[in-house]
C-alpha positions in Angstrom: 7.2 259.6 57.1 10.2 260.6 59.1 9.8 263.8 61.2 12.6 266.4 61.1 14.7 266.7 64.3 14.1 269.7 66.5 16.8 272.3 66.6 17.8 273.2 70.1 18.9 276.8 70.6 20.9 277.6 73.7 20.7 281.1 75.1 24.0 282.6 76.2 24.4 283.0 79.9 24.9 286.7 80.5 24.9 286.3 84.3 28.0 284.2 84.7 29.4 285.0 88.1 33.1 285.7 88.2 35.1 285.0 91.3 35.5 288.1 93.4 38.3 288.3 96.0 37.2 287.4 99.5 38.1 288.7 103.0 37.0 288.1 106.5 34.5 290.8 107.6 34.8 291.3 111.4 31.5 293.2 111.8 29.6 290.3 110.1 31.9 287.6 111.4 32.1 285.8 108.1 34.0 285.6 104.8 32.5 287.9 102.2 33.3 288.6 98.6 34.4 292.2 98.0 31.6 292.7 95.5 29.0 291.8 98.2 30.7 294.1 100.7 30.6 297.0 98.2 27.0 296.4 97.4 25.9 296.3 101.0 28.1 299.2 102.1 26.8 301.5 99.3 23.2 300.5 99.9 23.5 301.1 103.7 25.1 304.5 103.2 23.0 305.7 100.2 19.7 304.8 101.9 20.9 305.7 105.4 20.2 302.2 106.9 21.7 303.1 110.3 20.8 299.7 111.8 22.9 297.9 109.2 26.4 296.7 110.3 27.6 298.1 107.0 26.6 301.7 108.0 29.9 303.6 107.8 31.9 300.4 108.1 35.7 300.8 107.9 36.1 297.7 105.8 33.5 298.8 103.3 35.1 302.3 103.1 38.5 300.7 102.5 37.2 298.4 99.8 35.4 301.3 98.1 38.6 303.4 98.1 40.6 300.5 96.7 37.9 299.9 94.0 37.9 303.5 93.0 41.7 303.5 92.5 41.5 300.7 89.9 
């Protein structure tokens, strides 16, 4: 007796990463995606992580202002 073939269901990938613009972050001395910069900047300032290089960073502030304009 022949067994029926199994049906394979593929789940959609909701976490597909899109390419974010990049820039050179002088305080961190590396190339960062703007999305990562915004996340780190907002976390450092929201939770007052004063030891973080992102605390009141001018690059993070500029990226946040540019993002808010869009």
